[in-house]
C-alpha positions as CSV (number, residue, x, y, z in Angstrom):
1,M,-3.6,15.9,24.9
2,A,-0.1,15.6,23.7
3,R,0.8,17.4,20.5
4,Y,2.4,15.3,17.8
5,Y,5.7,16.7,16.5
6,R,7.4,14.9,13.7
7,Y,10.8,16.2,14.6
8,R,10.7,14.7,18.1
9,L,10.8,11.2,16.6
10,P,14.0,9.2,16.2
11,P,15.7,9.7,12.8
12,W,14.6,6.3,11.5
13,A,11.0,7.0,12.2
14,R,11.2,10.4,10.6
15,N,12.7,8.8,7.5
16,C,9.9,6.2,7.4
17,I,7.3,9.0,7.5
18,I,9.0,10.9,4.8
19,V,9.1,7.9,2.5
20,V,5.5,7.1,3.1
21,E,4.6,10.7,2.4
22,K,6.5,10.7,-0.9
23,V,5.1,7.3,-2.1
24,T,1.5,8.0,-1.2
25,L,0.5,10.0,-4.3
26,P,1.8,7.5,-7.0
27,I,0.2,4.6,-5.1
28,L,-3.1,6.6,-4.8
29,I,-3.1,7.3,-8.6
30,F,-2.4,3.6,-9.3
31,Q,-5.2,2.5,-6.9
32,L,-7.6,5.0,-8.4
33,I,-7.0,3.7,-12.0
34,R,-7.3,0.1,-10.7
35,T,-10.6,0.9,-8.9
36,L,-12.0,2.5,-12.0
37,F,-11.4,-0.5,-14.1
38,F,-11.8,-3.4,-11.6
39,P,-13.9,-2.2,-8.7
40,T,-14.1,-4.5,-5.7
41,S,-14.9,-3.8,-2.1
42,L,-11.3,-4.1,-1.1
43,D,-10.2,-1.7,-3.9
44,V,-12.7,1.0,-2.8
45,F,-11.6,0.5,0.9
46,L,-7.9,0.8,0.0
47,L,-8.7,3.9,-2.1
48,G,-10.5,5.5,0.8
49,L,-7.6,4.8,3.2
50,L,-5.1,6.2,0.7
51,V,-7.1,9.4,0.1
52,G,-7.4,9.9,3.9
53,L,-3.7,9.4,4.3
54,F,-2.9,11.8,1.5
55,I,-5.2,14.4,2.9
56,A,-3.7,14.0,6.3
57,F,-0.2,14.5,4.9
58,H,-1.3,17.4,2.8
59,Q,-3.0,19.2,5.6
60,G,-0.1,18.7,8.0
61,W,-1.9,16.5,10.4
62,I,0.9,13.9,10.2
């Protein structure tokens, strides 16, 4: 199994990952508020994906 190293990626890919990492929390908060007021199946699914992505970045898996 190959280990994933962020710094082995090309600079443009690293920059994309950094941007996604920084933008995840504000989008997560917006989606949480939207899901609380207008809950639909798609909103709950997107919220779950965003929470998983945020946890993956926070734990250092990505």
